[in-house]
C-alpha positions as CSV (number, residue, x, y, z in Angstrom):
1,M,-0.6,25.4,4.8
2,D,2.3,28.1,6.0
3,Q,0.2,28.7,9.0
4,L,-0.2,24.9,10.0
5,L,3.6,24.5,9.5
6,E,4.1,27.2,11.8
7,E,1.8,25.7,14.3
8,T,3.2,22.2,14.2
9,G,7.1,23.3,14.0
10,V,8.5,19.8,13.0
11,V,7.9,17.8,9.9
12,P,9.0,14.4,10.0
13,V,10.7,13.3,6.6
14,V,10.2,9.6,6.1
15,V,11.6,6.7,3.8
16,I,9.2,3.9,3.8
17,D,10.1,0.5,2.3
18,N,6.9,-1.2,3.3
19,A,3.7,0.4,2.3
20,D,2.0,-1.5,5.2
21,D,4.0,0.4,7.6
22,A,2.5,3.7,6.1
23,V,-0.6,4.0,7.8
24,P,0.7,2.9,11.5
25,L,3.5,5.2,11.3
26,A,1.1,8.0,10.3
27,K,-1.0,7.4,13.3
28,A,2.0,7.0,15.4
29,L,3.2,10.6,14.4
30,V,0.0,12.2,14.9
31,E,-0.6,10.8,17.9
32,G,2.7,12.3,19.2
33,G,1.5,15.7,18.0
34,L,3.2,15.8,14.3
35,P,0.4,16.0,11.7
36,I,2.4,16.8,8.8
37,I,4.2,14.1,7.4
38,E,6.5,14.2,4.4
39,V,6.8,10.9,2.5
40,T,9.9,10.9,0.2
41,L,9.6,9.4,-3.3
42,R,12.6,7.5,-2.7
43,T,11.4,3.9,-2.7
44,Q,9.0,1.8,-4.7
45,A,6.5,1.6,-1.9
46,A,6.5,5.6,-1.6
47,T,3.3,6.1,-3.7
48,A,1.3,3.3,-2.1
49,A,2.3,4.8,1.4
50,I,1.3,8.3,0.5
51,E,-1.9,6.8,-1.2
52,N,-2.8,4.7,2.1
53,I,-2.1,7.6,4.3
54,A,-4.3,10.1,2.2
55,K,-7.2,7.4,2.3
56,Q,-6.9,6.1,5.8
57,V,-5.3,8.6,8.2
58,P,-7.5,11.8,7.4
59,E,-6.2,13.6,10.4
60,A,-2.8,13.6,8.8
61,V,-1.6,16.3,5.9
62,I,0.4,14.1,3.8
63,G,3.1,15.3,1.6
64,A,5.6,14.1,-1.2
65,G,9.3,14.8,-1.0
66,T,12.0,14.4,-3.2
67,V,9.9,15.4,-6.2
68,L,12.2,15.8,-8.9
69,S,10.1,16.4,-12.1
70,V,6.6,17.4,-13.2
71,E,5.9,13.5,-13.7
72,H,6.9,13.2,-10.0
73,L,4.6,16.0,-9.0
74,Q,1.5,15.0,-11.2
75,L,1.7,11.2,-9.8
76,A,2.1,12.8,-6.4
77,H,-0.9,14.9,-7.0
78,N,-3.2,12.0,-8.2
79,I,-2.6,9.7,-5.3
80,G,-3.6,12.7,-2.4
81,A,-0.4,14.4,-1.7
82,Q,-1.4,17.7,-0.1
83,F,2.0,19.2,-0.4
84,I,5.1,19.0,-2.3
85,V,8.8,19.3,-1.1
86,S,11.7,19.2,-3.6
87,P,15.5,19.3,-2.6
88,G,16.2,21.6,-5.5
89,L,14.7,24.7,-7.3
90,N,13.1,23.8,-10.7
91,R,11.0,26.4,-12.4
92,T,8.6,24.1,-14.4
93,V,7.9,22.0,-11.3
94,V,7.2,25.0,-9.2
95,E,4.6,26.6,-11.7
96,V,2.9,23.4,-12.5
97,S,2.6,22.8,-8.6
98,Q,1.2,26.7,-8.5
99,A,-1.0,25.8,-11.4
100,N,-2.7,22.9,-9.4
101,N,-3.0,25.2,-6.1
102,L,-0.5,22.6,-4.4
103,P,1.7,24.1,-1.9
104,I,5.2,23.5,-2.9
105,Y,8.5,24.0,-0.8
106,P,11.6,23.6,-3.3
107,G,14.9,23.3,-1.6
108,I,17.5,26.3,-1.6
109,A,21.1,26.5,-0.4
110,T,22.2,29.8,-1.9
111,A,21.2,33.3,-2.4
112,S,21.1,33.2,-6.1
113,E,18.5,30.1,-5.9
114,L,16.5,32.0,-3.4
115,Q,16.0,34.9,-5.4
116,S,15.1,32.7,-8.3
117,A,12.4,31.4,-5.9
118,W,11.3,34.6,-4.7
119,N,10.9,35.8,-8.2
120,M,8.5,32.7,-8.7
121,G,6.4,34.3,-6.1
122,L,7.4,31.7,-3.3
123,R,7.9,33.2,0.4
124,T,8.4,29.8,2.1
125,V,11.1,27.4,1.0
126,K,13.2,24.3,2.3
127,F,16.5,25.0,3.2
128,F,18.7,22.2,2.1
129,P,20.9,20.6,3.0
130,A,20.8,22.9,6.1
131,E,23.8,21.8,8.4
132,L,26.1,21.3,5.4
133,A,24.9,24.8,3.7
134,G,25.6,26.9,6.6
135,G,23.1,26.0,9.2
136,V,21.5,28.8,11.5
137,A,24.1,31.2,10.3
138,M,23.5,30.8,6.8
139,I,19.7,31.5,7.3
140,K,20.3,34.5,9.6
141,A,22.6,36.0,6.4
142,L,19.9,35.2,3.8
143,A,17.0,36.3,6.2
144,S,18.7,39.8,6.2
145,V,18.3,40.4,2.6
146,F,14.9,38.5,1.9
147,R,13.1,39.9,4.9
148,D,9.5,38.3,3.6
149,V,10.9,34.7,3.3
150,K,10.3,31.8,5.5
151,F,12.6,29.0,5.7
152,M,12.0,25.2,6.4
153,P,15.6,23.7,7.3
154,T,16.0,20.1,6.5
155,G,19.2,18.0,6.6
156,G,21.1,17.7,9.7
157,V,18.4,18.8,11.9
158,A,18.2,16.8,15.2
159,P,17.1,17.1,18.7
160,N,20.7,18.6,19.6
161,N,20.0,21.4,17.4
162,L,16.4,21.7,16.9
163,R,15.8,24.5,19.3
164,E,18.5,26.7,17.8
165,Y,16.8,26.5,14.5
166,L,13.4,27.0,15.9
167,S,14.2,29.9,17.7
168,L,14.8,32.1,14.5
169,P,11.6,34.0,13.5
170,T,12.3,33.1,10.2
171,V,12.0,29.4,10.7
172,T,8.4,28.1,10.0
173,A,9.3,24.3,10.8
174,C,12.1,22.1,10.6
175,G,11.9,18.7,8.9
176,G,13.5,16.0,10.5
177,S,14.7,12.2,9.4
178,W,15.3,11.0,12.8
179,L,11.7,10.8,13.8
180,A,10.6,7.7,11.9
181,P,14.6,5.8,11.7
182,S,15.0,2.6,9.6
183,N,15.3,0.6,12.4
184,L,12.2,1.5,14.4
185,L,10.1,1.0,11.1
186,T,11.7,-2.5,10.6
187,E,11.1,-3.5,14.3
188,K,7.5,-2.0,13.9
189,N,8.1,0.0,17.0
190,F,5.7,2.7,16.6
191,T,5.5,3.4,20.2
192,E,8.9,4.6,20.2
193,I,8.3,6.8,17.0
194,T,5.3,8.4,19.1
195,R,7.7,9.1,21.9
196,L,10.3,10.8,19.3
197,A,7.3,12.9,17.7
198,A,6.2,14.1,21.1
199,E,9.6,14.8,22.5
200,A,10.2,17.1,19.4
201,K,6.8,18.7,19.6
202,K,7.6,19.5,23.1
203,I,10.6,21.3,22.2
204,A,8.9,23.1,19.3
205,V,6.2,24.3,21.8
206,E,8.6,25.5,24.5
207,T,10.9,27.2,22.1
208,R,8.2,29.1,20.3
209,A,6.5,29.8,23.8
210,S,10.0,31.6,24.9
211,E,10.0,33.9,21.8
């Protein structure tokens, strides 16, 4: 999973209010070159959305985000989630995910949280909320100490700063909510979502090629 994140560079973080949008959204993102998709468990439609994508879009790698508890984790696993993302770090959630061989990327924002994650055996973590928690400078500071850790910054990442984050050798991928905004989903403008995905993928490819 970590290798796939590295190759893809950008992970769409989506909030789905209508489960019927899940499959066309996933297909639009895959078409734009972003097959790794995080569906957040923030709406009543989220579980059906994950299940629909898992069953109907096999070319997508579907994950569950905003996983706050073991109950969330087990539900996500049962409906086909292939990876787990949490906004924070919880030992029990991490351990249950590891016991199920389910990749998990918990959120950290401080050195203490990262040290706890490191001691749980994690070597790739979500850095959240990236911009508010210090952005690129903070990742550089943490990486200088935790030299075998990779980061997935999420929160405030957008096209205008995507290159800056991806140019860091310790950033494996960036999570982004701008790729499937609510207005485009309401309009069912999946063509524009594909365009946004392709634009982000192009930035990722160009940035990685210049390293």
